[in-house]
C-alpha positions, 0 to 999 in steps of 0.5 A: 694119321686119321684117328677114324681110319682102321685097317679091315683085316681078314684072317685067311685060313684053309676054310676061307681059301677053299670056299674062294676057290669053289665059288671061282670055279662055279663062275667058269663057263662049262668048257664042253658046252662052250666049245660045242656052241662055238667051235662047230664052225669056227670061221663062220658058215660057208655059203655058195653065192653068185653075183650077177649083173651087166659088165662093169657093175662091180661084181668082182669089186664086191667079192674083193670087199668080202674076202681075204686074199691070203685065204682065197683061190681064184679061177676063171671059167672059159668054154674049155674048162673041164672037170679035170681042170677044176678038180685036178688030175695026174699029169706027166713030169720029167724026173731027170731022164724019166717021165713020172705021173703025179697028181696036180691039183685044180682050184677046188681041191687046193681051196679044200685043202686049204680049209681043212689045214686051217679050220679056224679061218674062213676060206674062199674059192672064187670063180669068175664068169662061171657061166662061160663054161658048163658049170654042172659039167665042170663040178661033176660029181662034186655037184652034190657037195653044194647043198649045205647045212644050214647051221655049220655050212658043211656039205649036207651030203658027202660024195665018194671020190672016184679019183684015188689019187685025189684022195691020197693027195688030200690025205698027204697035204692035210693029214685028214683021212677021208673015211671010205673016200668020202669028201664034204666041202668043210664049213669054213670054205665059201664059194663066191662066182660072178656071172654076166647076165647080159652077155649072149655068148655063155652057157645056160646054168642047169636048173639043179645047179642053180637051186644050190646057189644064192643069187645076188644082183649087182645093179648098175651104178653110174656114179661108180663105173668099176670097169674103168678102175 
């Protein structure tokens, strides 16, 4: 053994241990502050974005690169799309020899339920060809919900759902009680849409409706013709 080597020994006693524990506790983050900063919108900030451009420019492809299919609800607007198709409505269902009515959710309601059930993950509602229907009419009363808080992405204003069956359905599927029947778009739900700017057989978008969306132009890229993929 090396004659110059000696063990450094510290005698442990209650005072030393208490001081060490107190020091370590001081290094821990403030849990209340941490969760208030990081869990307000754990999955990120919800947005409303319309990707527009000529057919074949890759609008849908651009969206596919940004989403997770397992957390996405998709729909396509067309000339006959209605508010009841988008939100949901009562529909008949055979129960043996009798007919009963139950609420069938539309893509918007399904996306909201998914986001409420898994608040720590980002969710998306994708609307293809948003200008092939009267978008403001299809959105109906939830038009107001498209105004978002800048910090959380949650709807700035709520609306009182006129459809009591929709209120009950959301409550039953999420356990989330809508106070006074008021609904907001959750901060972890992003709405993405595509719009063909060169198609003449489409509906113009309402100015107030457009104000609530970000518009991102997808230019022609002759090197990557997505319509041939």
